Steps between C-alpha positions, in 0.01 A plus 500: 500500500677795347394695195712672238381782280630433151316762302281805550246589236305825510153480347270801442192303600619273779769729634813305592525127449772303675635185342633283779653155521447286810803314627484223758 
């Protein structure tokens, strides 16, 4: 399995959240 980072969102509370999509 390989993962691709599609978007990076910076939140003041949680810090940095990574939105990733899993490709088979």
